[in-house]
N, C-alpha and C positions, 0 to 999 in steps of 0.2 A: 416294423417287425412282423406285422400281420398282413402286409400288402399281398395282393394277388398278382399272378402273372399278367402282364399287359398294362399294369398301372405304373405311373411315374415313380411311385415310392418303392416298387419291387426291386430288390438288389441282392447282392451276395449275402448280406446279413439276414434278409428275409428267408432265403433258402436255408441257411445254417440254423436259424432258430426254429423254423417250421419243420425241419427234417426229423429231429429226434422225438417229437411227441406232438400230440394234438394241443393246440394253443387256441385261445379264444378271448375275445373282448369281454371283460367283466363289468367295468364301469368307468365313467369319466371322473377326473378329479380336478379341482380348482388349484392352480399353482399360485394364485395371488396371495393366499394366506400362508403359504409355506416358504416362500423365497423372497429375498430382498436383494437387489431390486427385482421387481416383478418381471418375470420373463414373458416374452411374447410368444408363448407356445401353449399348446393344449396337452394335457396329461391324461393318460388312461392307465388302467390297471389291467394287466394281461395275466390270464390264468393258464396253468399247464397241467396236463394229466400225465402223471408218471407211468412208465411201462408201455406206452403205446408207440409203436414204430421205433423201438430202441435201435441204436446204431451199434453194429458189430464193431469192435475195436479196429479191425482192419480197414473198414470203411471210414471210420472217424478220422484216421490219419490222412485220408485222401480228400475228405469232404471240403475242408476249409480251403486248401490250395486249389482244388478243382473249381469251386464256386468263385474264388477270387480271380482265377484266370478267365473264367467264362464272362465275368462282368468287368474285365480289364478296362475297356472303354465303352461307355454307353453309346448306343446307336450303331456300333459296328456289328457286322455279322458274327455269329458264334464261331464260325470256322476261322475267321481272322483273329479273333481274341485267343482262341486255343492255339493257333499257329504261333502267335507271338509269345504266348505264355509257356508253351511246352517245347517250342522249336521243332515241332513235327511238321512234315510236308503237308500242305493244304489238301492235296489229292488223297493222302492217307486219312486225314481227318474227315473229309467229305465222304469217302467210302465207308468209314466206320459209322458216321451219323446216318447216312442213307440206309445202311444195314440195320440200324436201330429204329427206323421209321421217323427220323428227325430231319427236317429240311435243313441242309447245311447253311443256308443263307438267313435263317431265322436269327433274331437277336436274342441274347440271353434273357432279357427282361420279358420275353414272351413264352419261355418254356416253363413247364411245371416243375415242382420239386422232384417228382418222380423222374422226369426226363433229365434233370440235373444229376440225379443218381447214376443214370446211364453214362453221362459224360465223364464221371469218375473213372470209367473203364479205360480212358485214354491215358491216365496217369501212369508214368513209367514205374 
């Protein structure tokens, strides 16, 4: 949820949850005393600050599908995922991305939340 671009954990959910407001790590929590059987995971508490970078309703409707399409297949270039997700010609997507100063062959897991917002502009 709090993963940064370029890390293995960064995905569409990271973008969606980081977009609406500032989030941050608060503390770790032990899962051993809360669950049975004891899960093999680490737990953390994530805090949120309301009112920061709020999503306009128009953008909210496009954010989840745009993020999902961008991360359609990890490891594939952004232009390929968007082409498969929206059915738009690759040349049109490349032109749009280059015009926004985003390299079309970049992978979704390497772009920032702000750049992901730009990608929403491709949504029909």
